N, C-alpha and C positions, 0 to 999 in steps of 0.2 A: 214486118220489118220496122225498125225504128227510123225516125226522121228527126233531124234537128231543125228547129224553127228559130232562126236568129233574127231578132228585130232591133232596129235602131230607132231611137226616139227623135222627134223634132225637138230642138232646144226650147226651153220655156214651157213645157207641157205638163208640169207636175200637177197642177190643179185638175186638168182634164184626165190625167192618169188616175188620180185619187177618186174622181167622180165615177170613172168606169171600172174601178177595181172590183167591186162586188160581183158584177156580171162576169168579168174576166176570171176571177177566182172560181166562180160557180162552174164555168166550163172546164177548168183544170180539175176541180173536185170530181166532176163527172168522168173525166178520163181516168183519174185515180181509182174511182169506184169500179170502173170497168177493167181494172188491172192493166191499163195501157200506158200509164204515166211513169216514166223513168225518173225524170227530174225537171224542175221548173223554178225559175226565179229571175229577178231583175239584176241589172248591172248598176250598182251605185255609182254616182258621178264622182264620188271621192272615196278614199280608202277608209270606209267605215260601214259597219253593219247597218247603222241608221244615218243616212246622209242628210236628214233634215231638209232644209230648203234647197240644198244642192240638187236633190232629186236623183233621177236615174237617167242612164243613157240608152237603155234598151232592155231586152229580155231574152232569155234562152228557155226553150221548151224542148225536151226530148221525149217523144212519145211514139207508141206503136200505132201505125195505120195500115190499112190494106194495100195502099199504093201511094206513090208520090202525089198523084192527083188528089187523093183523099186528104192527104196532109196539107196540101196547098189550099184546098177548099176550106178546111178547118181554120187555117191561119188567116185566110181572107175574111172570115166571119168574126174574127176577134174584135171585141168592143174597143180595144185600144186602137185598132186600125180604123174602125168606122168613126171613132170620136176624134181622130186627128192626132193621136199621140205618136203612132208609128210613122216614121218617114220612109222606112224601107223594111221589107221582110224577105229573107232568103230561106227557102226550104230545101233541104238536101238529105239524101240517105245518110244514115248513121249506123255504124257497126260497133256494137258494144264489145269490147275485148276484156277489160278489167273493171271492177273486180268480178 
């Protein structure tokens, strides 16, 4: 089943986000390579593809896991969480309807 991992950043954590980004992306690439990643990306703080110094307000990952517990465990191990970027993370089941 798919699960949505919806994270909100602490304000002012752009530098920490950038430092943890390579490890964060490596985990997403691993999910992609396993055929489990539906979509992933950050929420820019402003209406722009490249928000620059404004940074980001959080992230969304939708991926397939065996259970809600497995999805939560994966989210809890995210480098953005352990480096203090994420203020909160919500994991919940997601049903893909379209396309």
